[in-house]
N, C-alpha and C positions, 0 to 999 in steps of 0.2 A: 504494499499499500504506499503510495507516494504522498508525502505531506505537502500541502500547499502553503506558500509563504505570502505574506502580505507585501504590498509595494514598498512599504518602509523597510521591511526585513530584506527584501531583495537589494535595496539600495545600500544596505549596510555591508553587504558581502555575504560570503558563504557562512553558514552557522559553524560556530566553533564548539566543539564538544570537549568538556573537561573530563579528564580521566577519573573514573570512579574508584576511589580507594576502598579496598576491602580488607577485612581482618583475616583472610586466609580461608574462610569457610563459606565465601560467597555473600556474606552479609556486609553491608556498608559499615565502615568504621566511623565512629562519631568524633567530632572535634572537641566535645565537651566531656572528655573522659575524666573521671574523678581520680585524683591521686591515691596511690595505695598508702595505707597507714604504715606506721613504723612497725617492724616485726620484733623489735627488741623485747616488748613486754607481752607478746602473744604466745610465746612458747613454741614448741615444734609444730610443724604442720602435719596433720593427719590425713590419711587417704580415707576414701568412702567406707571401706570395710572396718578400719579402726574406729571411725566415728560411730558406725552402727554398733559395734561392740561396746563402746563407752556408753552410748544412749540406750542400749538393749533394744534396738529396733533393726529392721532389715536394711540392707544397703539401698534398696529402692525407696524406702521412706526417707533416708538421708537425702537422696536426690530430690525428692518432692519438697523437703524442707528448704533446701537450697534454692530451688526454682521459685518457691513462693516468697523467698526473701526472709523467712523466719530464722534461717541459719546462715550467717554470712560465710562466704567461701571465696577462694581464689582459684583461678583457672591456671593450671600448669600444663602447657601443651594441650592435649585433649582430655585431661583428667581434672578433677576438682580436688582441692586441698582445703581443709578447715583448720584454723588455728586452734590449738588446745584450749586457750582461754575462751574462744567463742563457743566451743562445744560445752565447756563447763558452765559458762554463763547461760546458755540455753537450757542446760540440765537444771540449774538452780531456779530459773524463771518458770519452768513448766512443771516441776515435780513439787507437789505440796509437802510441807513439812509436818 
């Protein structure tokens, strides 16, 4: 399908396309990325199975918690990592005393 251009657009010259920046998985990267917090106080990073064991849930549940935003996580390659402090904070927040 050929796009039609207005007379003003034709006078400006050919359209210039800007390269779409992607983050490697086909999605557009955003310019307003939030900076990562300092890792010094977070403790070691745990993988999904370690977090599942700590929280006594399945690894799938850990993934759901991360996707919903209830459990903060970091992406390392194609895997997720959760700071020990974040997992413990989630545990304290959700388990009644």
